[in-house]
C-alpha positions in Angstrom: 13.8 -1.3 -20.6 14.7 -5.0 -20.4 13.8 -7.7 -22.8 10.3 -9.1 -22.2 11.6 -12.6 -22.2 13.6 -11.8 -19.0 10.4 -10.9 -17.3 8.4 -13.8 -18.7 11.0 -16.5 -17.9 9.7 -16.7 -14.3 6.2 -17.2 -15.6 7.4 -20.2 -17.7 9.4 -21.5 -14.7 6.3 -21.4 -12.4 4.3 -23.2 -15.1 6.9 -25.9 -15.2 6.9 -26.2 -11.4 3.1 -26.5 -11.5 3.6 -29.4 -14.0 6.0 -31.1 -11.6 3.4 -30.9 -8.8 0.8 -32.2 -11.3 3.1 -35.2 -12.0 3.4 -36.0 -8.3 -0.3 -35.7 -7.9 -1.1 -37.8 -10.9 1.3 -40.5 -9.7 -0.4 -40.6 -6.3 -3.9 -40.6 -7.7 -3.1 -43.5 -10.1 -1.3 -45.4 -7.4 -3.9 -45.1 -4.7 -7.2 -44.7 -6.4 -8.8 -48.1 -7.0 -11.4 -46.8 -9.3 -10.6 -43.6 -11.4 -14.3 -42.7 -11.3 -13.8 -42.0 -7.5 -12.1 -38.8 -8.6 -15.3 -37.5 -10.1 -15.9 -35.5 -6.9 -13.3 -34.0 -4.6 -15.1 -35.2 -1.5 -14.7 -38.8 -2.7 -10.9 -38.6 -2.8 -10.3 -37.1 0.6 -8.4 -39.4 2.8 -7.8 -41.8 0.0 -4.1 -42.5 0.0 -1.3 -41.1 2.3 -1.3 -37.6 3.7 1.3 -36.5 1.2 -1.1 -37.1 -1.6 -3.8 -34.9 -0.1 -1.2 -32.2 0.6 0.0 -32.4 -3.0 -3.6 -32.1 -4.4 -4.1 -29.0 -2.1 -0.8 -27.5 -3.3 -1.7 -28.1 -6.9 -4.9 -26.2 -6.3 -2.9 -23.4 -4.6 -0.8 -23.1 -7.7 -3.9 -22.0 -9.5 -4.9 -19.4 -6.9 -2.4 -16.7 -6.0 -0.2 -17.3 -9.1 -3.0 -16.3 -11.4 -2.6 -12.7 -10.2 1.2 -13.1 -10.7 0.6 -14.3 -14.2 -1.7 -11.4 -15.0 0.5 -8.7 -13.6 3.7 -10.1 -15.1 2.2 -10.7 -18.6 0.6 -7.3 -18.5 3.8 -5.6 -17.5 5.7 -7.4 -20.3 3.1 -6.1 -22.8 3.3 -2.6 -21.4 7.1 -3.0 -21.6 7.6 -0.7 -18.6 9.9 -2.6 -16.2 13.4 -2.8 -15.0 15.7 -5.4 -13.5 14.1 -4.9 -10.1 10.7 -6.3 -11.4 12.5 -9.2 -13.0 14.2 -10.0 -9.7 10.8 -9.7 -7.9 9.2 -12.0 -10.4 11.9 -14.6 -9.7 11.5 -14.0 -6.0 7.8 -14.8 -6.3 8.6 -18.1 -8.1 11.1 -19.0 -5.5 8.6 -18.3 -2.8 6.0 -20.5 -4.5 8.5 -23.3 -4.8 9.4 -23.0 -1.2 5.7 -22.9 -0.3 5.2 -26.2 -2.2 8.1 -27.9 -0.6 6.9 -26.8 2.9 3.3 -27.9 2.2 4.5 -31.3 0.8 6.9 -32.0 3.6 6.6 -30.4 7.1 3.3 -28.5 6.3 4.0 -25.8 8.8 1.0 -23.5 8.3 2.7 -20.4 10.0 5.6 -20.6 7.5 3.2 -21.2 4.6 1.2 -18.1 5.6 4.4 -16.0 5.8 5.3 -17.1 2.3 1.8 -16.4 1.1 1.9 -12.9 2.4 5.3 -12.3 1.0 4.0 -13.4 -2.4 1.1 -11.0 -2.2 3.5 -8.2 -1.3 5.5 -8.9 -4.4 2.4 -9.0 -6.6 1.1 -5.8 -5.1 4.4 -4.0 -5.6 4.6 -5.1 -9.2 1.0 -3.9 -9.9 1.7 -0.6 -8.0 4.8 0.0 -10.1 2.7 -0.1 -13.3 0.1 2.2 -12.0 2.1 4.8 -10.1 5.7 4.7 -11.0 
């Protein structure tokens, strides 16, 4: 068994990455929204500001979708304390994939590549969960 911190470090790293995306989003919203009340409803802030701002907002939301399952399986695995270095490496791989997904979405926004990264992330989460149930 490895130390739980080694497995939880990727969780903390992804949380910090989400904070970085939040800062970029907040900067864009403050800079391009004339009235903060306009952000009361998502539909009111669509197409306000440059394309990178809308992609950043979308990416920020994406970081609260698939990663929630990653957080759940990783924290549960750390609590169960039934993991090895392979699961730690997979957890880091998931974080790396999410960071690459963010960079792709914020820059070239190639949907086919984002989808591939999304599927790869789910494969990692599924294997991590499977390892706790059946291995």
